[in-house]
C-alpha positions, 0 to 999 in steps of 0.5 A: 445455934442448933446442934445436930444429934448423933442421929442426924449424922447416921446414914440414911436407911436403904429404900424400903428397909432392905439392906444393899445387895451384896454377899451376906455376912457370915453371921446371917448364915445358919444351919436352916439356910444351909439345909434349904440351899442344899435341898435346892441344889439336889432338886436342880442338879441331883445329888452330884451337884451337892458340893461344899463349894457349890453350896457356898456359891448358892448361899453367896458366902465363902466356903470357909463360912460353911465350916463355922456351922458344919465340919464336912459334907457328912454333916450337911447330909445329917442336916438333910436327913434330920430335916426330912425325918422330922416331917414323917408322921409318927403320932399314930404310934401313940394313938392307934392300933399297931397296923393302923399306925404302921399304915399312917407312918409308912404312907407319910414316910413314902410321901416325904421321900417321893419328893426327894428321891435323889437322897434315898441312896444316901440317907438309906445308909447314913448313920443316925448318930448326931441326927436328933429328929431322925432318932426321935422318929425311930424312938416313937416307932420302936416304942409303938412296936413294943407296946404292940407286943413285939419282942425287942430283938425283932423290932429293928429287923421289922422296921428295916424290912418296912423301910426297904419297901418304903424307899423302893416305893418312893422311887416307883412314884417317880417312874414313867407311867409307861415303864412296863409298856412293851410296845412293838414287842407286845405280841411276843410277850402277851401274858405280861402285856395283858397283865400290865394293861389290866392291872387293878388300880383299886381306888388309888388312881395310880399304879404306884399307889396301888402297888404300895397299898398292896405291898404294905398290906401284905407286909403288915399281914405277914408281920402280924402273923409273925408276931402272933407266932412269937407270942404263942411260942 
């Protein structure tokens, strides 16, 4: 007489090793999944589409499951902020002279937020408390400023000045190509119309990139002049 093992009584595995379709259990939920889902909601529905109930639906869980990982929508925004700031390149501040480091950081920063422009008004005013990657980014930038000889009281104002320009430029990338086209009013506004149609795109190939390059170089030059004045005072 043969005996059946416990393995014989186990249910057969699902085809192809996949678990049956259905609502994921709460243990499968993670902050990483929530971050990805939240970014997807904003991309498809705008910032207004990011609600706790909407996020729960997109993940296939009950809203209560979210609160095992975050306390509120504010915490979700911190996850988004940290996810994006972690992608900003700050390595140059420990490798290159200050102007070159600022250039690489600023272009990287702008490119990250170009793809997530709806979040700019939120993240630009979101406190950094509880956002480790965001604080690490600022730590690297501030340390680079100090190594370049910046007086400590001027470090944060200089960073904020650059950030204000970067965020605005990220919006500019998403603007329509004909945003300044005067159309049938061209004859009444000949000076501006001519300036628009003859603008120098340099080697960038796009009006947004040309404007960002021009503005960034002006900011760097101006900040360098202020630093020189501070050091000689």
